[in-house]
N, C-alpha and C positions, 0 to 999 in steps of 0.2 A: 070251192076249195078244196083241193085235194089234202089229205093228214100229209103228205108228205112236203107239199108247198109249207102249210101251217108248222111244222115244226123248223124247217129249214127258215121260216120266218120267225120263230121264236128263237132260236138258238141266234140269228144276228142280233135281235132285239136285245138279247141277254152279254150278247158280246161287247154291243154297242157303249149300255150303258153300265160298264167295267164289270160287271160281275164274276165274269169268268175275261182269262190272258188267254195270249196266244199260249202260255206254257201246256195248256190242256191238249195241244195239238200238236206236241211237241213226238217228232218221229212220226206225225200221223197227217203231214201236209196237205196228201190226197184228200183227207177228210173237209179238213179246210175248205178249200176249192171247191168241193162239192157242195157247205154252206155258204160260198160266195164271198170267202172270210179268206182277204190279200192276207199271201203269207209275206212276214216281216221279214227284208232282207239280213235281220243277225239272226235267221232260224234258217237260213240259206244254208243246203248239205256243204261243208269242205268238200275240195277234192279228193280225199281220200276215201269219202262213204260211199255206197255205192246200194245202189237200189236192188232187190233180188227177188225175183219171181218163179212163182212155179209155171215150167212150159210144159202148154200138152202136146203128146206124142204126133206124130204124122201120121195121116190117115193108113191102115191096114195093121196100126200097131196101138199097142198096149200099154200104158205105163206102171212101173211096180218101185213103188218107193217103199222103203224099211229104214229102221231105224232100232237101235237102243239106248235105255235108260238106267240110269245110277243114282237111285234116291233113296236119305232116309233108311238107309239100307236094305233097301228093297230095288232089283234088276227084271228091267221088264223088257219085251222085245215087242215088235208089231210093225204091221205095214201096211199096202193099201192099194189096190189094181185100180186104174180109172183106165175107160180109151179115149180115142182120140180129139173127142167132148170135154174131156175131165168128166164123164160122170162115171162115178163108184160103181164098179163091179163086182167086188168085194174087200172088204177090210179085217184085218184081223190083230189081235190082242194076246197075248201068255207071259207067264213067268219065264225066269231063267234059272236052271239050275246051278250053274255055277256064276259067283257075284261077280263076276269083270261087264263092262257096259261094251266093250267090246266082243267079247263073245256071245250076247243079248244080240249086237248086231248080228254077226256072223250067223246064229241059229233065225234070226229075222231073214234071213237071205234065204235060207233053205227052206225053211215053211212057206218065203214067197212062192219060190219056186218050183214047189210040191202042188203049188195051191194052183199056180198059172196050170201045170200038167192036168189035174185033175179037171179045170175048166175049159180045156182045150187049146188054151193059147200058147201060138207056134212064136211070134212076132212082138219082144217085148221091150221095151227100153226100162232100164235097171238103174235109178239113181239112190245114193247112198254118204251120207255127209263123213265117213269116216276113211281119208286117202290110205290107211295103214292095210284095208280090206281091199280095196283094189289092189295094191301092191302085192298082196300076198296071192291073190287069183290070178295075177296076170304075169306072175312069177317074177318080179324085180325086188323081192322082197323076199326072206326067210323068215316064213311063217312060226312064230311060236307052238314049239314040238304039242302045247295043250289043243290046236285049231288043228293039227295035220292032217288029222282022218276025215272033220268034218270038212275042212277046204277041199281037201280030195274027191268028198261026196259031191261039191257044191260045182267043181269042174267038171263032173263026168254027166250033174242034172247040165249044166249049161251048153254040154256038147247036144242037148238035143231041140235046143232056140236058135232062131237068129236072131239075137241080142247085141243090143247096144248097154256098154257099162260105164258109167259116168260120174264123176260128184259131183255133189251139191252143197251150195252152203246150209250152213245148220237152218237159216232164217226162210229159205225156200222151202223145208223139208217140215212145213208145222203140222200138217194132215199126219204122217207116221210118227213122229217127236208125241204129240199128244196119246197115240196108240202104245209107243210104249211105256210111253210114262202109268197110261190106265194098266198097262200089263203087269205090270210091278204092284198092283195093287189086287191080280186076279191069282184064283188058287190054280186054275189049267186054262187051256189057251181058249179065247172063243173066237168067232167068226159073226161077220156082221153082214151081211146082205144090204144092197141098196134102199130097198124098203125098212130095213130095221136098223139105223144106226145113229151112236150117240148123238144126242142135240148138239153139241159142241163141235162133231166132227161134220156135220151137216153143214154148221156156218163155217168154218176150215173152206170146207170144199167148194161151198157158193164162191169163196173170194179168190180161192184159185182160179175157179172157174172162169171170171171176169176179168182175171190178170191183175188182180190186186198185189200192189210190189209191197214188200220187207225190207225193212234197211237191217 
C-alpha cells in the first residue's frame, strides 16, 4: 500500500469517527474530494462565489505576475516569471521606498519588465490585481502625479514587448502576493532562480501548475 493511500485511509477513518468535521475542509472542497469524502450540501458554494485559478500562458509566451503589499508598516513588491508550462524562470522580491501598496505594485511591474528584458523575453502576458494601475497604463485614468514618471517609463518598456496586460483576482495571484509580502521584510531586492526558490513558493507554484482553484 502506497504512502498516499495510507494517508487517505487514515483521514477517512478520522472523519468517519467524527474526530474532524467537514468544517475542516471549508474553502478546500477539492481536498475533501481527494480523500473521497463527499461534499456536504450545506457547504456548496453559493451562486455569487467563484473559483479562481492561475492560468498558464499560451505557447511562445511567458507570464509575469506582480504584486505590492503593505503590512505592519512594511511595504514590499514582488513578482514571478513562468513559462507556458508553469515552470518558474525567475522570481523577485524587495522593499518599496515609498510606502503605498499601489506604488509598490508599479515598482514591481517596472522591475519585472526589466528582468524580462535581461532574460531576452519578448512575448509576455502580464497580470496584476490592481485595476487602478491598468487604467493608468491604458490611459483611461489620470495617474497620481507621484506615479507620472514611472508610468511613463513602464509605457516605454512595454513598447519593446509583444504583451498582454490583464487583471487577475487577488486569490489567483498567490505567488506574487507571497513575494510582495516577503519583499517587505527585505533590505534590498533579491532574485530567485528555478533551482533556488523559497520552499513556500515551490508549493504555491506546484498548485498553480496543476490548476488548483482558489476561492
